[in-house]
C-alpha positions as CSV (number, residue, x, y, z in Angstrom):
1,M,140.8,-100.4,112.2
2,K,142.2,-97.7,114.5
3,S,140.1,-95.6,116.6
4,Q,141.7,-92.3,117.4
5,S,138.9,-90.7,119.8
6,P,139.4,-91.7,123.4
7,T,135.9,-92.9,123.7
8,G,136.2,-95.2,120.8
9,Q,133.3,-93.7,119.2
10,T,134.0,-92.5,115.6
11,P,131.5,-90.8,113.4
12,L,131.2,-94.0,111.4
13,D,130.3,-95.9,114.6
14,M,127.5,-93.5,115.4
15,I,126.1,-93.5,111.8
16,R,126.4,-97.2,111.4
17,P,123.2,-98.1,113.2
18,V,121.2,-95.5,111.2
19,L,122.6,-97.1,108.1
20,W,121.6,-100.5,109.1
21,M,118.1,-99.3,110.0
22,A,117.7,-97.5,106.7
23,A,119.0,-100.7,104.7
24,A,116.5,-103.0,106.8
25,A,113.7,-100.6,106.3
26,F,114.6,-100.4,102.3
27,A,115.0,-104.2,102.2
28,A,111.5,-104.6,104.0
29,G,109.8,-102.1,101.7
30,F,111.3,-103.3,98.5
31,G,110.5,-106.9,99.4
32,G,107.0,-106.2,100.3
33,Y,106.5,-104.3,97.1
34,L,108.1,-107.3,95.0
35,V,105.9,-109.7,96.8
36,L,102.7,-107.5,96.0
37,G,103.8,-107.2,92.4
38,L,104.3,-111.1,92.1
39,R,101.0,-111.6,93.6
40,A,99.4,-109.1,91.2
41,I,101.0,-110.8,88.2
42,Q,100.2,-114.3,89.4
43,P,97.1,-114.3,91.6
44,V,96.9,-118.0,91.5
45,A,100.2,-118.7,92.9
46,N,100.3,-119.2,96.6
């Protein structure tokens, strides 16, 4: 990967942390929703 900007900060490098946070938030929300759904389907399962 070649960085053509003198600071080494490409637009992708600036956007990447935001994408990681969005992906983490989506994964956490989807995981929590999935766990709640499974608990609703199987209330006796620990």
